[in-house]
C-alpha positions in Angstrom: -8.9 19.7 -2.2 -8.1 16.1 -1.6 -5.0 14.4 -0.2 -4.3 10.5 -1.4 -2.9 8.6 1.1 -1.2 4.6 -0.8 0.1 2.2 2.0 0.6 -1.7 1.4 3.6 -1.7 -0.5 6.8 -4.2 -0.1 8.6 -7.5 -1.5 6.8 -10.4 -2.1 8.1 -13.5 -3.9 6.2 -14.5 -7.1 3.0 -15.8 -7.1 1.8 -14.3 -3.9 -0.1 -11.4 -3.2 -0.7 -8.3 -1.6 -3.1 -5.2 -1.1 -3.2 -1.7 -1.8 -4.8 1.0 0.4 -5.1 4.2 -0.9 -7.0 6.6 1.7 -8.3 9.4 0.7 -9.0 13.3 3.2 -10.4 16.2 1.9 -13.3 17.2 -0.4 -13.9 13.9 -0.3 -17.6 14.0 -1.0 -16.3 15.3 -4.6 -14.6 12.3 -5.9 -15.8 11.0 -8.8 -13.6 8.2 -10.3 -10.8 6.5 -8.5 -8.0 4.4 -10.5 -4.4 2.8 -9.9 -1.6 3.4 -12.2 1.9 2.0 -12.0 5.3 3.2 -13.5 8.3 0.0 -13.6 11.9 2.1 -13.9 12.5 3.6 -17.1 8.8 2.7 -18.6 6.0 4.9 -18.2 2.6 5.4 -16.0 0.3 2.7 -17.0 -3.3 2.8 -15.6 -4.2 -0.6 -14.4 -7.6 -0.3 -12.7 -10.5 2.3 -11.9 -13.2 1.9 -9.7 -16.3 4.0 -9.9 -18.6 5.9 -7.1 -21.5 4.0 -8.6 -19.2 0.5 -8.6 -18.1 -0.1 -12.3 -14.5 -1.7 -12.5 -12.0 -1.5 -15.2 -8.3 -3.4 -15.6 -6.0 -3.4 -17.7 -6.0 -6.4 -20.0 -2.3 -7.3 -18.1 -4.1 -7.0 -14.5 -7.5 -8.9 -15.7 -8.2 -12.0 -13.3 -5.5 -11.4 -11.3 -6.0 -8.2 -9.8 -8.8 -6.8 -7.7 -10.0 -3.2 -7.2 -13.2 -2.2 -4.2 -13.9 0.9 -2.7 -15.3 1.6 0.4 -16.7 4.6 0.4 -18.1 4.8 4.4 -13.7 4.6 4.7 -13.0 7.1 1.3 -10.5 4.3 0.5 -10.0 2.4 -2.5 -8.6 -1.0 -2.2 -6.0 -3.2 -5.1 -6.4 -6.8 -4.4 -3.0 -7.6 -6.2 -2.6 -11.9 -6.9 -0.5 -14.2 -8.5 2.1 -11.8 -8.9 4.4 -11.5 -11.7 7.6 -9.8 -12.2 7.0 -7.7 -13.9 4.0 -6.1 -11.7 6.9 -4.9 -10.5 6.9 -1.4 -10.2 5.3 2.1 -8.0 2.1 1.6 -7.2 -0.2 5.0 -7.9 -3.4 6.2 -7.2 -4.9 8.8 -8.0 -8.7 9.8 -8.4 -11.2 12.2 -10.2 -13.6 15.1 -8.6 -16.9 15.9 -10.2 -15.0 18.8 -11.4 -12.7 16.9 -13.6 -9.8 17.5 -11.1 -6.9 15.2 -10.7 -5.3 14.2 -7.4 -2.5 11.6 -7.3 -1.3 9.8 -4.1 2.8 9.4 -3.2 2.8 5.8 -4.1 4.1 2.6 -2.8 7.2 0.1 -4.1 5.9 -2.8 -5.2 8.9 -5.4 -5.3 7.9 -8.9 -6.9 10.9 -11.5 -7.2 11.9 -15.0 -9.6 
């Protein structure tokens, strides 16, 4: 079992920045991939970014060049640095991890609101 707790969301003006954190606990040795997803009201949850245990990173086209995902294995934490935020980035942001046994765990989400 893995528990994920997100933090760092809030209200920011367009063009501003926020850094989200996701702290993992439990069977953290089994975590292979950590990722961020987001879900805006009335829309499906969408993938934002992924970082593997080896440090390989991938981003959705909508955030490429603005968002940076990073992982601190010593702290069992993954971060999402969000710059040049746009109103369309407003959503609940969720952290997800996938273990070496292909189990997925989700955090409870943190709200990000970008005002125009």
